[in-house]
C-alpha angles and dihedrals in degrees: 000000000000116000121206121189091344090302121127105214122221120246108282094019110153094233095044095093098029115127120223108263093017092136097040093106096043116112131201088252089062090061093049099042103018128254097268095275097087101264137048119263113281093026112156123221122232094269094047096047090047090054092047091049091055094052110027142044109250124219115233139173122216121197129203103201118214139182119218133200126234091279094051095255117144109255103166139021117210132216133177133235101218140179108241125213092265092052098254123127117249138173113239148136135264105283138158147141128284103238127222111280091008123125120229089247091054091047091054092049093045095048093047090052091045092057104027104028137249096293098052088105101207115205099225116218118259090220122048092210104124120223088232143351117230120197112205117199127196090224116079116237100026091097140358085249114076132182114170091203103056155337103274129183106206128198108206124211138175110226126186113226113212102175141057119293120223108177114234141191111355093351110107100182144344116226125196125207136184105257089217095046131097093252092063093075090047092053091049092052091051090060115090139198095033101307090113090056089053089055090050090051089049091053091050091048089051089049092239 
């Protein structure tokens, strides 16, 4: 049985069969676009991710997309119309896991591209300090953040979007609203499970 760093892995452990130097030729682009085999390195299949979600906290990033004017002032806040796991339509934000061997910066870029398309042109933050950290629990009532699938620790960022958005995957549409307008409050109320609170914290962080 292979031993890594004095640890004896369990049967089926991802690293159990990994060869030393296996990821030496992997580039950041492989994690954003895939390595030619359909998924980025370290991607877990449905059964494996379900098992991990039952046993481990999962690292996530959540992105509040914004538009800015020529002077860099926030002019619009974005939200997504998204197909949920049960097939219903919900208003939410850009969110997704941080994959194995993927940096937080790469995770932000990949998840923006996954939801908004390849020409969204996110302006990635210079600092990786999130404006808040949200801890989602699978048990209602433990936190104002709720995710029935898992215990997720989510790093939250505000990311300006400079390009055109072409919704992808399970994202049906992206809608933009004036953060100072009447519709902002309506959009926030339509977000469930704590995502609306994340938007409120983003607005406070932006001094809006």
